[in-house]
C-alpha positions as MATLAB code, in Angstrom:
seq = 'MMFNSLKIYKHKAISMEAVCQGLSKLNYSGGQGVDEPGDFAQKGDTLEIFPVNFSLPVRVEWDFDQISKIYSFDKNFTKILEYDLLIIVAYFKKVHHYLSEDYPLEGSLRIKAGDYIVHTHYGIGKFLGTKKVKTEEKQEYFFQIKYADDDLIYVSKENAHLIQKYINLGIKKPALTKLGTKQWEKTKEKVQKGVREYALSILKIEAQRKLIGGIKYPKDSKWQKKFQQQFRYQLTPDQKKASDNVKKQMQSSQCMDRLLCGGVGYGKTEVAMRAAFRAAASSRQVAFLVPTTILAYQHYLNLQRRMKDFPLSVEMLSRFRSRLEQKNIIKRIKEGKVDIVVGTHRLLSDDINFKELGLLIIDEEQRFGVEHKEKIKSRRVGIDVLSLTATPIPRTLYMSMVGIKDISLIQTPPKERLSIKTKVYPFSIKVIKKAIQRELGRKGQIFFIHNRIKDISKIAKKVQSNLPDIKIGLAHGRLPASEIEEVMLKFVDGEIDVLFSTAIVESGIDIPNANTIIINNANNFGLADLHQLRGRVGRRKLQAYALCLRPSLDKIKSESRKRLELIEEFSHLGAGFELARRDLELRGAGNILGKQQHGFVWMVGFDFYCRLLKKEVDYLKEAFKM';
ca = [
     -15.542    8.317   14.322;
     -15.972    5.625   11.698;
     -13.802    5.340    8.627;
     -14.055    3.413    5.397;
     -12.002    0.267    4.927;
     -12.177   -3.123    3.265;
     -10.937   -6.279    5.000;
      -9.506   -8.968    2.724;
      -8.441  -12.250    4.255;
      -7.895  -15.860    3.283;
     -11.027  -18.039    3.141;
     -13.294  -14.994    3.135;
     -16.417  -15.729    1.094;
     -16.700  -12.710   -1.202;
     -16.836  -12.276   -4.957;
     -14.225  -10.401   -6.981;
     -16.976   -8.063   -8.152;
     -17.847   -7.175   -4.551;
     -14.182   -6.449   -3.764;
     -13.896   -4.212   -6.858;
     -17.036   -2.330   -5.807;
     -15.592   -1.913   -2.327;
     -12.320   -0.564   -3.745;
     -14.190    1.952   -5.912;
     -16.021    3.224   -2.827;
     -12.603    3.760   -1.228;
     -11.592    5.992   -4.190;
      -9.359    3.369   -5.841;
      -9.114    3.523   -9.644;
      -9.671    0.439  -11.801;
      -7.522    0.044  -14.918;
      -5.069   -2.123  -16.816;
      -2.255   -2.098  -14.254;
      -1.219   -1.189  -10.708;
       1.497    1.404  -11.242;
       0.685    3.645   -8.285;
      -0.910    3.392   -4.832;
      -4.670    3.632   -5.268;
      -4.794    1.463   -8.427;
      -6.464   -1.911   -8.920;
      -6.759   -4.183  -11.956;
      -8.635   -7.372  -12.728;
      -6.457  -10.009  -14.408;
      -8.634  -13.022  -15.213;
      -9.263  -14.917  -11.978;
      -6.942  -12.704   -9.935;
      -7.162   -9.143   -8.678;
      -4.170   -6.829   -8.322;
      -4.333   -3.962   -5.826;
      -1.816   -1.300   -4.795;
      -2.897   -0.358   -1.228;
      -2.056    3.240   -0.323;
      -0.102    2.198    2.785;
       1.995   -0.479    1.023;
       5.325   -0.204   -0.774;
       4.437   -2.962   -3.270;
       1.190   -4.065   -4.963;
      -0.619   -7.234   -3.879;
      -2.381   -9.993   -5.771;
      -5.549  -11.687   -4.545;
      -6.484  -15.137   -5.859;
      -9.823  -16.947   -5.569;
     -10.839  -20.567   -5.221;
     -14.439  -20.499   -6.444;
     -16.117  -17.848   -4.250;
     -13.467  -17.809   -1.507;
     -10.194  -15.892   -1.323;
      -7.384  -18.459   -1.355;
      -4.147  -16.443   -1.544;
      -2.935  -12.894   -0.866;
       0.654  -11.879   -1.598;
       2.777   -8.897   -2.596;
       4.832   -8.994   -5.802;
       7.559   -7.003   -7.515;
       7.906   -5.642  -11.063;
       8.987   -9.111  -12.287;
       5.803  -10.578  -10.766;
       7.904  -12.461   -8.230;
       5.974  -13.386   -5.081;
       7.474  -11.475   -2.144;
       5.384  -11.926    0.985;
       2.162  -13.801    1.761;
      -0.558  -12.326    3.956;
      -3.433  -13.822    5.892;
      -5.242  -10.496    6.184;
      -5.098   -7.030    4.622;
      -6.821   -3.832    5.681;
      -7.421   -1.648    2.626;
      -7.991    1.964    3.708;
      -9.546    4.794    1.717;
      -7.411    6.745   -0.757;
      -7.574   10.499   -0.280;
      -5.629   12.307   -2.983;
      -5.452   15.673   -1.246;
      -5.605   14.929    2.551;
      -4.514   10.674    4.669;
      -7.501   13.393    7.843;
      -9.548   10.953    9.909;
      -9.462   12.037   13.572;
      -9.817    8.471   14.833;
      -7.471    6.221   16.812;
      -9.184    3.208   15.223;
      -7.569    4.036   11.885;
      -4.629    1.660   11.204;
      -1.283    3.054   10.064;
      -0.321   -0.239    8.434;
      -2.313   -2.407    6.068;
      -1.368   -5.805    7.458;
      -1.491   -7.471   10.850;
       1.518   -9.693   11.537;
       1.128  -11.325   14.932;
       1.882  -14.789   16.215;
       0.824  -16.676   19.314;
       2.648  -15.272   22.360;
       2.931  -11.704   21.011;
       1.721   -8.792   23.094;
      -0.931   -6.771   21.293;
      -2.868   -3.548   21.835;
      -6.611   -3.443   21.256;
      -7.767    0.137   20.740;
     -10.787   -0.329   23.044;
      -9.529   -2.857   25.612;
      -5.796   -2.234   26.004;
      -2.726   -4.480   26.218;
      -3.274   -8.213   25.981;
      -1.496  -11.394   24.894;
      -2.406  -13.022   21.588;
      -3.073  -16.740   22.093;
      -3.816  -17.609   18.462;
      -6.953  -17.986   16.359;
      -9.919  -20.049   17.460;
     -12.944  -21.304   15.524;
     -16.090  -19.910   17.094;
     -19.675  -20.733   16.154;
     -21.755  -17.626   15.537;
     -25.428  -17.294   14.692;
     -24.734  -17.650   10.968;
     -21.664  -19.900   10.696;
     -18.339  -20.898   12.203;
     -15.533  -18.359   11.877;
     -11.976  -17.888   13.126;
     -11.513  -15.208   15.782;
      -8.393  -13.717   17.378;
      -8.163  -14.998   20.970;
      -6.634  -12.462   23.364;
      -5.826  -12.904   27.043;
      -5.951  -10.036   29.561;
      -5.218   -9.712   33.289;
      -6.731  -12.397   35.541;
      -6.844  -14.732   32.491;
      -9.888  -12.926   31.068;
     -10.389  -13.582   27.333;
     -11.877  -11.636   24.465;
     -12.493  -12.782   20.873;
     -12.025  -10.371   17.965;
     -13.396  -11.033   14.489;
     -11.262  -10.510   11.408;
     -13.617   -7.716   10.364;
     -12.442   -5.839   13.470;
      -8.754   -6.554   12.885;
      -8.037   -2.816   12.434;
      -8.572   -2.435   16.204;
      -5.555   -4.664   16.930;
      -1.885   -3.910   16.493;
       1.313   -5.558   17.649;
       2.741   -4.084   20.845;
       6.244   -2.723   20.196;
       7.980   -1.327   23.252;
      11.187    0.519   24.079;
      13.297   -2.491   24.970;
      13.040   -5.777   26.817;
      10.682   -4.678   29.602;
       7.376   -6.535   29.261;
       4.122   -4.589   29.520;
       1.472   -5.262   32.145;
      -1.778   -6.793   30.856;
      -4.792   -4.509   31.115;
      -7.520   -5.429   33.621;
     -10.875   -5.684   31.860;
     -14.068   -4.288   33.373;
     -12.246   -1.298   34.892;
     -11.362    2.213   33.755;
      -7.628    1.367   33.702;
      -7.251    1.545   29.899;
      -9.317    4.731   29.573;
      -7.188    6.456   32.221;
      -4.002    5.274   30.504;
      -5.208    6.616   27.157;
      -6.147    9.965   28.709;
      -2.688   10.309   30.279;
      -0.896    9.415   27.042;
      -3.196   11.657   25.004;
      -2.181   14.634   27.142;
       1.515   13.953   26.533;
       0.875   13.378   22.828;
      -0.982   16.706   22.576;
       1.983   18.589   24.067;
       4.361   16.814   21.690;
       2.157   17.497   18.648;
       1.871   21.163   19.620;
       5.653   21.508   19.926;
       6.176   19.986   16.482;
       3.417   21.948   14.782;
       4.678   25.126   16.442;
       7.901   24.733   14.404;
       5.856   24.076   11.260;
       3.658   27.111   11.962;
       6.784   29.197   12.533;
       8.153   28.120    9.161;
       4.841   28.947    7.472;
       4.605   32.336    9.186;
       8.122   33.300    8.164;
       7.475   31.893    4.700;
      10.002   30.622    2.234;
      11.624   31.550   -1.039;
       9.278   31.541   -4.008;
      11.358   30.305   -6.925;
      10.430   31.207  -10.518;
       9.132   28.770  -13.131;
      11.586   26.592  -15.057;
      14.213   28.727  -16.789;
      16.115   27.801  -19.964;
      19.028   26.850  -17.735;
      16.839   24.558  -15.643;
      15.473   22.840  -18.735;
      18.965   22.416  -20.193;
      20.288   21.011  -16.907;
      17.474   18.457  -16.731;
      17.894   17.423  -20.366;
      21.537   16.550  -19.683;
      20.482   13.680  -17.415;
      21.574   10.515  -19.249;
      18.573    8.410  -18.255;
      14.825    8.702  -18.504;
      13.170    9.523  -15.192;
      11.082    6.722  -13.715;
       7.427    7.651  -13.022;
       8.151    7.942   -9.297;
      11.239   10.082   -9.894;
       9.217   12.466  -12.046;
       6.429   12.651   -9.495;
       8.901   13.333   -6.671;
      10.715   15.970   -8.735;
       7.410   17.657   -9.619;
       6.369   17.711   -5.934;
       9.689   19.285   -4.939;
       9.391   21.865   -7.743;
       5.813   22.724   -6.771;
       6.807   23.342   -3.153;
       9.874   25.385   -4.096;
       7.725   27.540   -6.378;
       5.266   28.231   -3.554;
       5.750   30.800   -0.819;
       5.821   28.111    1.889;
       8.957   26.425    3.211;
       9.494   22.840    2.080;
      10.285   20.044    4.546;
      10.133   16.860    2.493;
      11.439   13.334    2.944;
      12.514   11.625   -0.272;
      12.546    7.894    0.317;
      13.613    5.326   -2.268;
      15.644    2.191   -2.736;
      19.408    2.323   -3.134;
      20.178    3.475   -6.677;
      16.580    4.466   -7.430;
      17.526    8.035   -8.371;
      17.069   10.172   -5.260;
      20.263   12.079   -6.012;
      18.972   13.302   -9.393;
      15.849   14.726   -7.739;
      18.084   16.449   -5.163;
      20.413   17.796   -7.872;
      17.497   19.353   -9.763;
      16.381   21.071   -6.566;
      19.940   22.242   -5.878;
      20.276   23.664   -9.395;
      16.910   25.449   -9.089;
      18.079   27.192   -5.911;
      21.623   27.976   -7.089;
      20.450   29.323  -10.461;
      18.214   31.741   -8.514;
      21.197   33.084   -6.535;
      20.472   31.072   -3.401;
      23.128   28.960   -1.726;
      22.746   25.213   -1.211;
      24.178   23.131    1.647;
      24.395   19.398    0.829;
      24.960   17.606    4.135;
      26.211   13.984    4.080;
      27.397   11.551    6.803;
      30.789   10.442    5.398;
      33.803   11.990    3.675;
      33.680    9.426    0.874;
      30.048   10.164    0.099;
      30.778   13.904    0.222;
      33.579   13.390   -2.287;
      31.361   11.386   -4.648;
      28.502   13.913   -4.521;
      31.055   16.684   -5.089;
      32.420   15.002   -8.229;
      28.897   14.325   -9.558;
      27.760   17.895   -8.916;
      30.859   19.309  -10.592;
      30.245   17.118  -13.623;
      26.577   18.117  -13.869;
      27.223   21.849  -13.314;
      30.268   22.241  -15.590;
      28.303   23.997  -18.373;
      26.906   26.616  -16.007;
      28.555   29.505  -14.128;
      27.979   27.967  -10.707;
      30.585   27.336   -8.022;
      30.601   23.897   -6.321;
      32.826   23.221   -3.309;
      33.400   20.524   -0.694;
      34.083   20.788    3.033;
      35.462   17.629    4.637;
      38.750   16.255    5.870;
      39.669   15.695    2.210;
      40.418   19.441    2.271;
      43.461   20.953    4.005;
      42.981   23.577    6.737;
      44.061   26.340    4.369;
      41.611   25.136    1.691;
      38.786   24.938    4.257;
      39.535   28.457    5.477;
      39.335   29.806    1.938;
      36.082   27.932    1.173;
      34.479   29.197    4.412;
      35.420   32.777    3.491;
      33.892   32.393    0.023;
      30.703   30.853    1.489;
      30.273   33.924    3.714;
      30.828   36.224    0.739;
      28.255   34.338   -1.340;
      30.848   33.178   -3.871;
      30.068   29.462   -3.327;
      26.723   28.361   -4.786;
      26.666   24.724   -3.670;
      28.777   23.225   -0.903;
      28.836   19.514   -0.098;
      30.124   18.532    3.293;
      30.051   16.306    6.337;
      29.101   17.544    9.839;
      31.864   20.142    9.258;
      29.104   22.151    7.544;
      27.360   22.475   10.924;
      30.345   24.125   12.637;
      29.848   27.565   14.209;
      32.328   29.197   11.835;
      30.162   28.431    8.770;
      28.010   31.407    7.803;
      26.056   31.502    4.552;
      25.286   34.793    2.859;
      22.018   33.569    1.285;
      21.213   29.960    2.205;
      18.079   28.766    0.426;
      18.142   24.966    0.440;
      19.450   22.337    2.841;
      19.739   18.785    1.467;
      20.393   16.077    4.063;
      21.499   12.653    2.840;
      20.784    9.827    5.325;
      19.713   12.094    8.206;
      19.466    9.144   10.609;
      23.264    8.756   10.525;
      23.823   12.087   12.255;
      24.061   12.265   16.052;
      21.697   14.085   18.432;
      23.981   17.122   18.717;
      24.206   17.454   14.940;
      20.436   17.078   14.564;
      19.853   19.949   17.000;
      22.109   22.158   14.894;
      20.247   21.067   11.761;
      16.935   22.051   13.425;
      18.258   25.512   14.280;
      19.153   26.117   10.630;
      15.881   24.870    9.117;
      13.691   27.912    9.770;
      13.136   30.040    6.681;
      14.752   27.655    4.194;
      13.671   24.634    2.158;
      14.755   21.231    3.483;
      14.975   17.999    1.480;
      15.980   14.809    3.322;
      17.029   11.673    1.425;
      16.989    8.105    2.708;
      17.061    4.544    1.363;
      16.040    2.870    4.622;
      13.981    5.288    6.687;
      14.500    5.032   10.398;
      11.183    4.354   12.151;
      11.042    7.910   13.516;
      11.239    9.453   10.038;
       8.937    6.823    8.580;
       6.256    7.327   11.201;
       6.613   11.121   11.211;
       5.672   10.946    7.548;
       2.835    8.506    8.206;
       1.273   10.680   10.905;
       1.373   13.745    8.669;
       4.153   15.763   10.308;
       6.513   15.523    7.362;
       5.761   15.472    3.614;
       7.020   12.328    1.907;
       7.815   11.325   -1.670;
       8.310    7.626   -2.341;
      10.452    6.414   -5.234;
       9.303    2.832   -5.523;
       9.857    2.291   -9.249;
      13.275    0.725   -9.909;
      15.274    1.885  -12.939;
      14.639   -0.108  -16.109;
      16.478   -3.456  -16.273;
      17.536   -3.181  -12.616;
      17.819   -6.624  -11.028;
      17.426   -7.525   -7.369;
      20.680   -8.355   -5.579;
      21.057  -12.065   -4.860;
      21.779  -12.236   -1.148;
      23.139  -15.323    0.603;
      24.327  -15.999    4.146;
      27.268  -18.413    4.598;
      29.548  -19.507    7.445;
      32.963  -17.860    7.047;
      34.925  -19.814    4.444;
      37.975  -18.930    2.344;
      36.636  -21.319   -0.284;
      33.356  -19.345   -0.565;
      35.252  -16.044   -0.656;
      37.636  -17.283   -3.335;
      34.818  -18.588   -5.516;
      32.865  -15.292   -5.268;
      35.920  -13.183   -6.160;
      36.887  -15.417   -9.087;
      33.321  -15.321  -10.437;
      33.273  -11.514  -10.396;
      36.765  -11.137  -11.855;
      35.767  -13.605  -14.570;
      33.290  -11.032  -15.898;
      35.767   -8.141  -15.525;
      34.082   -6.802  -12.392;
      35.263   -5.536   -9.000;
      34.518   -6.527   -5.412;
      33.855   -4.809   -2.083;
      35.061   -6.760    0.956;
      33.659   -5.258    4.164;
      35.449   -5.997    7.419;
      34.439   -3.520   10.116;
      37.402   -3.904   12.495;
      40.388   -1.693   11.737;
      42.762   -3.656   13.996;
      42.725   -6.801   11.842;
      41.470   -5.639    8.424;
      45.030   -5.862    7.020;
      45.308   -9.420    8.324;
      42.105  -10.564    6.587;
      43.170   -8.811    3.361;
      46.529  -10.659    3.374;
      44.791  -13.957    4.085;
      42.503  -13.543    1.073;
      45.342  -12.387   -1.175;
      47.510  -15.356   -0.185;
      44.794  -17.566   -1.702;
      44.430  -15.310   -4.762;
      47.962  -13.947   -5.320;
      47.176  -12.255   -8.658;
      44.429   -9.921   -7.417;
      45.083   -6.213   -6.928;
      43.809   -5.059   -3.550;
      43.245   -1.714   -1.815;
      42.591   -0.766    1.807;
      40.280    1.972    3.165;
      39.301    2.807    6.744;
      38.716    5.881    8.889;
      42.159    6.063   10.513;
      44.013    6.459    7.244;
      45.047    9.966    6.152;
      42.401   11.649    3.988;
      44.803   11.849    1.051;
      45.429    8.089    1.204;
      41.701    7.262    1.300;
      41.101    9.590   -1.643;
      43.905    7.941   -3.642;
      42.611    4.414   -2.942;
      39.026    5.360   -3.857;
      40.121    6.967   -7.117;
      42.065    3.834   -8.022;
      39.001    1.714   -7.278;
      36.803    4.003   -9.405;
      39.343    3.790  -12.252;
      39.455   -0.023  -12.084;
      43.052   -0.250  -10.866;
      41.936   -2.252   -7.801;
      40.112   -5.594   -8.008;
      39.078   -5.965   -4.372;
      38.604   -3.047   -1.987;
      38.963   -4.128    1.647;
      37.098   -1.548    3.686;
      35.277   -0.829    6.915;
      31.683    0.413    6.755;
      32.867    3.893    5.686;
      31.674    2.984    2.181;
      28.160    2.231    3.486;
      26.475    5.432    2.346;
      26.018    6.353   -1.264;
      29.293    5.411   -2.933;
      28.567    4.323   -6.498;
      31.019    2.092   -8.383;
      29.051    0.682  -11.365;
      31.709   -1.951  -12.131;
      31.593   -3.413   -8.594;
      28.848   -6.029   -8.551;
      29.841   -8.336   -5.712;
      30.033   -7.377   -2.049;
      31.288   -9.677    0.705;
      30.339   -8.633    4.252;
      32.389  -10.343    6.945;
      30.870  -10.813   10.408;
      27.530   -9.679    8.974;
      25.916  -10.691   12.275;
      27.399   -7.541   13.869;
      25.503   -5.170   11.564;
      21.957   -3.809   11.891;
      19.352   -4.529    9.214;
      19.485   -1.014    7.803;
      23.300   -1.156    7.676;
      23.258   -4.478    5.812;
      20.720   -3.113    3.326;
      22.833    0.004    2.770;
      26.016   -2.033    2.257;
      24.230   -4.368   -0.135;
      23.212   -1.298   -2.120;
      26.837   -0.573   -3.026;
      26.456   -3.122   -5.831;
      23.838   -3.804   -8.473;
      24.017   -0.453  -10.270;
      24.424   -2.050  -13.712;
      22.300   -4.446  -15.767;
      24.395   -7.383  -14.527;
      23.230   -9.687  -11.747;
      24.830   -8.508   -8.493;
      25.667  -10.614   -5.435;
      25.848   -9.916   -1.693;
      27.524  -12.553    0.501;
      26.969  -12.210    4.238;
      29.541  -14.205    6.192;
      28.947  -15.273    9.786;
      30.660  -17.313   12.540;
      29.161  -20.652   13.612;
      25.534  -20.358   14.732;
      26.285  -21.216   18.369;
      28.362  -18.015   18.600;
      25.571  -15.740   17.331;
      22.743  -14.238   19.372;
      19.204  -15.151   18.305;
      18.491  -11.526   17.339;
      21.515  -11.518   15.015;
      20.392  -14.790   13.428;
      16.968  -13.243   12.795;
      18.559  -10.218   11.105;
      20.546  -12.448    8.775;
      17.418  -14.426    7.907;
      15.560  -11.195    7.113;
      18.317   -9.679    4.942;
      18.373  -12.899    2.923;
      14.577  -13.061    2.674;
      14.017   -9.397    1.805;
      16.431   -9.030   -1.084;
      13.817   -7.915   -3.619;
      13.826   -4.455   -5.163;
      12.243   -1.910   -2.847;
      12.774   -3.923    0.342;
      13.957   -0.903    2.369;
      10.556   -0.030    3.825;
       9.831   -3.572    4.931;
      13.285   -3.908    6.499;
      12.809   -0.634    8.389;
       9.586   -1.971    9.882;
      11.106   -5.357   10.726;
      14.104   -3.619   12.328;
      11.685   -1.716   14.546;
       9.980   -4.952   15.629;
      13.318   -6.643   16.252;
      15.084   -3.928   18.225;
      12.152   -2.092   19.817;
      11.234    1.546   19.299;
      14.224    2.916   21.197;
      14.709    6.642   21.710;
      12.982    7.790   18.547;
      10.497   10.310   19.899;
      12.542   12.008   22.605;
      13.030   11.129   26.286;
       9.817   12.776   27.498;
       7.704   10.529   25.298;
       9.400    7.252   26.321;
       7.010    6.419   29.123;
       3.972    7.112   26.985;
       5.201    4.775   24.240;
       5.779    2.023   26.800;
       2.286    2.492   28.266;
       0.389    1.933   25.005;
       2.896    0.522   22.475;
       4.497    2.352   19.571;
       1.818    1.788   16.936;
      -1.040    2.959   19.133;
       1.041    5.944   20.269;
       1.447    6.879   16.598;
      -2.300    6.488   16.004;
      -2.974    8.914   18.864;
      -0.316   11.276   17.538;
      -1.820   11.238   14.037;
      -5.281   11.909   15.449;
      -3.910   14.869   17.409;
      -1.909   16.260   14.479;
      -4.968   16.051   12.214;
      -7.122   17.737   14.853;
      -4.664   20.603   15.353;
      -4.145   21.090   11.627;
      -7.916   21.222   11.164;
      -8.378   23.605   14.106;
      -5.662   26.020   12.973;
      -6.245   25.517    9.218;
      -2.626   24.484    8.674;
];
């Protein structure tokens, strides 16, 4: 089945007018700016477009009648990433249904010579580079791809949507497909069968949720309006849109299962709080599940502050509570006397029984283990679920892209928010000292991340010996809960200049006065972890800094070096999506779709597997009118 798309690539001979006409046919709206996906705007000799499958808009520049440059840009019009080729797909406002494996999930093709690729029609090959080929009309560059027995095919840029990079499950290389045989067709048929079973199992859960139905909440009450008016800031356009989508689903009779994805500090928590208040004010209980005790404590304090003018009970379940306190809270939850409870995996324990659970909010779902996720699944039926993430794991990201999970993107940064200047340095006391002195010079505070408990005290003493006047604090997972709580409160109150901590502060903790973070041995962290840690700073209008310290290059694996290069390169606002994709390419797909699907992903590559899955999901939804 054919689908509508527009290929834009460097040196393509096409007029701006023709591109604009093509965009209009794809349901894009022309105007003065590119605020949302589906917009395009002509700005003199350049054209700005916000492709529907991009997290940032792009700018296209011409040199006479040829396209000369294509690049994405942020709200400050800073160039982020250059592209050789873009695939602009049609914008469907109500339903992203197409029933075709030729439809690309991503709008750009990033491959280099030596990469394995998957061609939808021919199978797995090796990309050799581009080659100039003389056609009947003119000479053009084609993608040159090698298959088994050194057979070659040439693919034009207009057919680039048929190619995708092969991403596997690990280091095992794929076998090249033999052309002129039915090998690829048989492989596709085998994978399609497995994909169909997987899609059916997922949609069975969705159908179950729809059959059971959800809670239909009333329209905005006076309380709801008052609660929302108390928010100190103006909602960004994306925040408002996300909040409206959540409200619409909660006011329907269907269960919500929505992913709320946005950069660190972009306001996901406010959207979640409004949903929590809506449920609690309608006499339904809310479970707010978070990965760490520190994040639970911060959400608890924020919820208490926001709910103080209303007769709603907010509690917390984590190791910051004594056994006696936990026992009392659990009893009150069962009796329906707790409206909102924030907690770590303790909330998933068998002794927790809600009287009237209506909403489950999950912050950073990817940080929970397999066992915890199974318990989460068992509690999802019949209630609304809202998942929050700053850097979506590929599973969650692709589940949203293939239409299994609803997604709201918060891509608009808060007003006056600046990107965090990120630099990678060899470990140096001189660099550390300079960074701390610079931050203290503007009355700020500093996070120092050292993720090894056994020598964190040693590194803290070493830094303090060079800066004897600084006030330091220490936080890690083996300290008593009361001690961690005391240290964090002192840091919040400004009594500590530098907090030496393990990665327990990675998720969500918000200290507006801390605008420098130093990450020691940054080479040992994943891309998503580095992005999360970097997000602990930069919450104010001041320029924030993230320093990633590493050992000498000869002691670092090539993969680690690549991660450090990427975290330095992608430091712009809204980089989370791009980093999630790059992390997938760097580490492989891993166990993200369950053990049974592993072999199928290896046989056709992750992207093509997802194309087949989306085709199947769309087909089943169409067949069963879901």
